[in-house]
N, C-alpha and C positions, 0 to 999 in steps of 0.2 A: 503493500499501500505506499500509497504518495505520503510524506511528511510536510506539512504546513510549516512554513518558515515566514517569519517577518520579510525575510529579502523579498520572496515570491511577492507580497503585498504592495511593498514599495517598488517593485519594477511593474507592477500592473497599473500603480498609481501615476507612476512616471507617464506612461502612454497614453494616459487621460482617460483609463477606464476605471471605474468605481469598483466597488467592493461587491454588488451586485453581480456583475459581469464575472467577475473573478470567482465568485460561490457558486455561480451555474456551470462554470467551467470545471470547478472540482467535483459539483456533483454528478457531470455525464462521467468523469474519470472513475467516481467513486460506484457507478452505475455498471461501468463495463467490468471493471474489477469483480464487483459480486455477482454479476452474469457467470462469469469465468468461474468463480469457487464454487458455484452451483452445479456448473458442467462438469466441474472434475470430482466432487461429490458424487454427482448422479453416477458417473462411471464406477467410482468406485464400490457404489452401494450394488451396482449391476454384477462386477464381479465378485462380490463377496458371496451374494445371492449364488450363482452360479456355482461356486464351489461349495457353498452351504447343501446345495440340492443335487450335485453333481460331484462325488467321488472323484479326483484326478485319477487316484491309483486304479480304479475299478474302469475308467474311460481310457488309460494308457493300457491297461493289460489286455482288455478287448480289441484295443486296436492291434496291439501285438501279436495276440494270439490268433486274429484272422489274417494276419500277412503271413505267418510261420505255417498255419494249415493248409497240407497238400491239397490239390484237387481233386477231388476223385469224381470218378463217372456216376450219373444219375441210376440207384438202385434200380429202377421198374425198366431200363432198357435191356430189351434181351438181344444178344449179338449171336447171328445164326453164322452156323459151319457150312460153310461153301465148299462145293468140288465143281470146278469148271469142266464141261465136257470137254473131246477133243474138238479141234478146229473143224467146223463144217459137219458136227453132228449134234443129236438132240441128247440131252442130259436125260439117265436113266429115271425112272418114274414119270415120265411124260406119256400119257395116255397114246396108245398105238392108235386108239381109232378117233383122234382127234388130228385132223386133216391140218396140215400146213399149206393153205389154197393156193395154188398157183406160184409155188415157192420156185423163186430164181436162185437164191443164196440165203445160208444160214449165218446171220452174222455174230450171234454168240449164242451160249447155251450154259444152266447151269443146273445144280442140284442145292437145295438146303436143306438142312435137319435144324433143330431148335431144342437147346438146352431145356430139361425137364418138361418136354413136350413130346408127346407121338406124334405131331403135326411134319408134313413131310412135303416142301414144295421141290417145281419142277418149273423153268423158263425157259423157253426159247423167242429166241430174236431172229426175225428172217424179212427177206424182201420177196416180195409178192408183185407179179405182174399185173394183177388186175387193179382197178380202181379203188381209193377207200371205200365209197357207196357199195362197189360190188362186193368188197369183203365183207362190209358190216351185213350187207343182207344173207350171204351165205353163211356167215357164222350164227346170224338169228335162226335160220332156218334148219342148219345143223343142231342147235342147242334142243329145238321145239321136236325134230326127229328122233333123238336122243334120249328124250325123257330128263331135260334140263330144265330149271323154272329160270325163265330170264325175271331176274330181282331186280336188275337196273340197267337203263342202256340212256346212251345220247349220239345222235347220228350227227354230227357236224358236217358234213359233206369232206371239202377237201382239207379242212380244220382237223382237231385231233376229235375222234370219236371213241367210245369205250362201250363194251359189255360187260355186263356182271351175272353169271348163272351159277345157281346152288343145286346140290342135288345130295339130300342126307349130310354125310359128313365133307364133302367134297365139294370145292368151288374153283369158278376157272373165271380170270379177270383177262381182257382183250383190250388193248388200246390199239388203235389203227390211226395213222398218217399218212398225209401225202409224202412218197418217197423222195428224199433227195438225191437218189442216184440213178431213178428211173423213170421218165417223163410217163406220166400218167398212171405209176404204180403206187404201191403201198410198203409203208415200214410197218412192222405188225410185232407186238410183245404181248406173247399169250402167259399167264402164270396158271399153271395149276397147283391146288394146294388138297391133300388127302389131310384130314383132322385128326384121321385114326391110323395111321400107320406106324 
Protein backbone atom coordinates (compact mmCIF):
# COMPACT_ATOMS: atom_id res chain seq x y z
CA UNK A 1 0.00 0.00 0.00
CA UNK A 2 1.10 3.51 -0.62
CA UNK A 3 2.14 5.71 2.32
CA UNK A 4 1.02 9.27 2.40
CA UNK A 5 3.71 11.77 3.07
CA UNK A 6 3.51 15.45 3.68
CA UNK A 7 5.83 15.92 0.72
CA UNK A 8 3.22 14.41 -1.61
CA UNK A 9 0.62 16.91 -0.48
CA UNK A 10 2.99 19.82 -0.93
CA UNK A 11 3.80 18.71 -4.49
CA UNK A 12 0.11 18.52 -5.32
CA UNK A 13 -0.54 21.94 -3.73
CA UNK A 14 2.29 23.53 -5.72
CA UNK A 15 0.75 22.36 -8.98
CA UNK A 16 -2.41 24.19 -8.11
CA UNK A 17 -4.51 21.22 -7.16
CA UNK A 18 -6.34 21.12 -3.91
CA UNK A 19 -6.65 18.56 -1.19
CA UNK A 20 -9.82 17.24 -2.77
CA UNK A 21 -8.15 16.08 -6.02
CA UNK A 22 -5.29 14.61 -4.01
CA UNK A 23 -7.72 12.48 -2.00
CA UNK A 24 -9.64 11.38 -5.11
CA UNK A 25 -6.42 10.14 -6.64
CA UNK A 26 -5.51 8.22 -3.50
CA UNK A 27 -9.00 6.67 -3.25
CA UNK A 28 -8.65 5.31 -6.82
CA UNK A 29 -5.28 3.84 -5.89
CA UNK A 30 -6.72 2.24 -2.75
CA UNK A 31 -9.65 0.73 -4.72
CA UNK A 32 -7.25 -0.85 -7.23
CA UNK A 33 -5.13 -2.32 -4.44
CA UNK A 34 -8.25 -3.58 -2.64
CA UNK A 35 -9.51 -5.36 -5.82
CA UNK A 36 -6.10 -6.92 -6.39
CA UNK A 37 -5.99 -8.22 -2.80
CA UNK A 38 -9.53 -9.65 -3.12
CA UNK A 39 -8.55 -11.39 -6.38
CA UNK A 40 -5.47 -12.98 -4.82
CA UNK A 41 -7.49 -14.05 -1.78
CA UNK A 42 -10.14 -15.60 -4.07
CA UNK A 43 -7.53 -17.65 -5.93
CA UNK A 44 -5.98 -18.83 -2.66
CA UNK A 45 -9.39 -19.86 -1.27
CA UNK A 46 -10.14 -21.75 -4.50
CA UNK A 47 -6.83 -23.66 -4.33
CA UNK A 48 -7.37 -24.49 -0.65
CA UNK A 49 -10.89 -25.81 -1.37
CA UNK A 50 -9.61 -27.95 -4.25
CA UNK A 51 -6.87 -29.47 -2.09
CA UNK A 52 -9.37 -30.02 0.70
CA UNK A 53 -11.78 -32.01 -1.48
CA UNK A 54 -9.25 -33.67 -3.79
CA UNK A 55 -6.39 -35.40 -2.05
CA UNK A 56 -3.37 -34.67 -4.27
CA UNK A 57 -1.70 -37.96 -3.35
CA UNK A 58 -4.73 -39.92 -4.58
CA UNK A 59 -4.98 -37.83 -7.74
CA UNK A 60 -1.28 -38.25 -8.56
CA UNK A 61 -1.43 -41.98 -7.74
CA UNK A 62 -4.37 -42.49 -10.13
CA UNK A 63 -2.54 -40.65 -12.89
CA UNK A 64 0.61 -42.70 -12.30
CA UNK A 65 -1.29 -46.02 -12.16
CA UNK A 66 -3.19 -45.22 -15.38
CA UNK A 67 0.05 -44.50 -17.24
CA UNK A 68 1.74 -47.69 -15.99
CA UNK A 69 -1.08 -50.14 -16.77
CA UNK A 70 -0.41 -52.09 -19.96
CA UNK A 71 -3.13 -52.02 -22.59
CA UNK A 72 -4.93 -55.34 -22.69
CA UNK A 73 -7.26 -56.52 -25.45
CA UNK A 74 -10.97 -56.47 -24.73
CA UNK A 75 -12.12 -59.66 -23.08
CA UNK A 76 -15.27 -60.02 -25.18
CA UNK A 77 -13.49 -60.17 -28.56
CA UNK A 78 -13.08 -63.66 -29.94
CA UNK A 79 -10.17 -64.15 -32.30
CA UNK A 80 -10.79 -67.03 -34.74
CA UNK A 81 -8.25 -69.62 -35.84
CA UNK A 82 -7.99 -69.12 -39.61
CA UNK A 83 -6.70 -71.63 -42.14
CA UNK A 84 -6.06 -70.31 -45.65
CA UNK A 85 -6.95 -72.60 -48.54
CA UNK A 86 -4.30 -73.19 -51.22
CA UNK A 87 -4.48 -70.63 -54.07
CA UNK A 88 -7.45 -71.09 -56.42
CA UNK A 89 -9.06 -73.71 -54.14
CA UNK A 90 -12.13 -73.64 -51.91
CA UNK A 91 -11.58 -74.09 -48.16
CA UNK A 92 -12.71 -77.30 -46.47
CA UNK A 93 -16.16 -77.19 -44.92
CA UNK A 94 -17.70 -75.17 -47.76
CA UNK A 95 -20.96 -76.83 -48.93
CA UNK A 96 -20.43 -78.86 -52.11
CA UNK A 97 -23.90 -77.99 -53.43
CA UNK A 98 -23.37 -74.23 -53.04
CA UNK A 99 -22.51 -73.28 -56.62
CA UNK A 100 -19.96 -70.61 -57.44
CA UNK A 101 -22.10 -69.11 -60.22
CA UNK A 102 -20.22 -68.51 -63.47
CA UNK A 103 -16.88 -68.53 -61.62
CA UNK A 104 -13.92 -67.25 -63.62
CA UNK A 105 -11.41 -67.17 -60.73
CA UNK A 106 -11.19 -67.82 -56.98
CA UNK A 107 -9.42 -64.87 -55.39
CA UNK A 108 -9.27 -66.25 -51.84
CA UNK A 109 -10.72 -68.81 -49.48
CA UNK A 110 -10.31 -69.77 -45.83
CA UNK A 111 -11.91 -71.71 -43.00
CA UNK A 112 -12.20 -70.51 -39.43
CA UNK A 113 -12.94 -72.04 -36.05
CA UNK A 114 -13.65 -70.15 -32.85
CA UNK A 115 -12.27 -70.90 -29.37
CA UNK A 116 -14.82 -72.44 -26.99
CA UNK A 117 -17.37 -72.72 -29.80
CA UNK A 118 -18.46 -75.56 -32.08
CA UNK A 119 -19.01 -73.05 -34.93
CA UNK A 120 -17.07 -73.53 -38.14
CA UNK A 121 -16.93 -71.01 -40.97
CA UNK A 122 -15.86 -71.40 -44.60
CA UNK A 123 -15.53 -68.38 -46.86
CA UNK A 124 -14.77 -68.08 -50.55
CA UNK A 125 -14.16 -64.97 -52.66
CA UNK A 126 -14.47 -65.28 -56.41
CA UNK A 127 -15.07 -63.42 -59.66
CA UNK A 128 -18.18 -64.24 -61.69
CA UNK A 129 -18.70 -63.43 -65.35
CA UNK A 130 -22.39 -62.69 -64.61
CA UNK A 131 -23.70 -59.26 -63.58
CA UNK A 132 -24.53 -58.43 -59.96
CA UNK A 133 -28.27 -58.51 -60.81
CA UNK A 134 -28.01 -61.96 -62.41
CA UNK A 135 -26.04 -63.33 -59.42
CA UNK A 136 -28.51 -61.84 -56.93
CA UNK A 137 -31.39 -63.57 -58.72
CA UNK A 138 -29.40 -66.84 -59.07
CA UNK A 139 -28.59 -67.09 -55.33
CA UNK A 140 -32.10 -66.07 -54.26
CA UNK A 141 -33.53 -68.90 -56.40
CA UNK A 142 -30.82 -71.33 -55.20
CA UNK A 143 -31.74 -70.65 -51.55
CA UNK A 144 -35.46 -71.27 -52.11
CA UNK A 145 -34.81 -74.41 -54.19
CA UNK A 146 -32.54 -75.84 -51.44
CA UNK A 147 -34.77 -75.16 -48.42
CA UNK A 148 -33.00 -72.08 -47.06
CA UNK A 149 -34.96 -69.18 -45.54
CA UNK A 150 -34.10 -65.78 -47.00
CA UNK A 151 -33.80 -63.81 -43.75
CA UNK A 152 -32.53 -60.55 -45.24
CA UNK A 153 -31.60 -59.23 -48.65
CA UNK A 154 -30.86 -56.00 -50.45
CA UNK A 155 -30.49 -55.75 -54.21
CA UNK A 156 -28.63 -52.55 -55.10
CA UNK A 157 -27.86 -53.39 -58.73
CA UNK A 158 -24.29 -52.43 -59.64
CA UNK A 159 -23.62 -51.22 -56.10
CA UNK A 160 -23.12 -53.68 -53.21
CA UNK A 161 -25.96 -56.18 -52.73
CA UNK A 162 -26.27 -58.84 -50.05
CA UNK A 163 -28.25 -61.95 -49.15
CA UNK A 164 -28.56 -63.68 -45.78
CA UNK A 165 -29.93 -67.24 -45.61
CA UNK A 166 -30.61 -69.47 -42.63
CA UNK A 167 -31.46 -73.13 -42.12
CA UNK A 168 -31.54 -74.69 -38.60
CA UNK A 169 -27.99 -74.12 -37.28
CA UNK A 170 -26.50 -73.06 -40.64
CA UNK A 171 -26.15 -69.57 -42.10
CA UNK A 172 -24.99 -68.16 -45.42
CA UNK A 173 -24.05 -64.55 -46.08
CA UNK A 174 -23.44 -63.46 -49.69
CA UNK A 175 -22.07 -60.08 -50.75
CA UNK A 176 -22.18 -59.15 -54.45
CA UNK A 177 -20.71 -56.08 -56.15
CA UNK A 178 -19.60 -55.02 -59.62
CA UNK A 179 -16.25 -56.53 -60.51
CA UNK A 180 -13.23 -54.30 -60.76
CA UNK A 181 -11.47 -56.88 -62.96
CA UNK A 182 -14.16 -58.00 -65.44
CA UNK A 183 -16.54 -55.64 -67.26
CA UNK A 184 -20.18 -56.52 -66.46
CA UNK A 185 -18.96 -59.19 -64.00
CA UNK A 186 -19.26 -59.51 -60.22
CA UNK A 187 -17.00 -59.88 -57.21
CA UNK A 188 -18.70 -62.23 -54.76
CA UNK A 189 -17.94 -63.24 -51.17
CA UNK A 190 -19.85 -66.19 -49.71
CA UNK A 191 -19.49 -67.11 -46.03
CA UNK A 192 -21.04 -70.32 -44.75
CA UNK A 193 -21.28 -70.94 -40.99
CA UNK A 194 -22.33 -74.15 -39.28
CA UNK A 195 -22.94 -73.41 -35.60
CA UNK A 196 -22.96 -77.08 -34.54
CA UNK A 197 -19.84 -78.58 -36.16
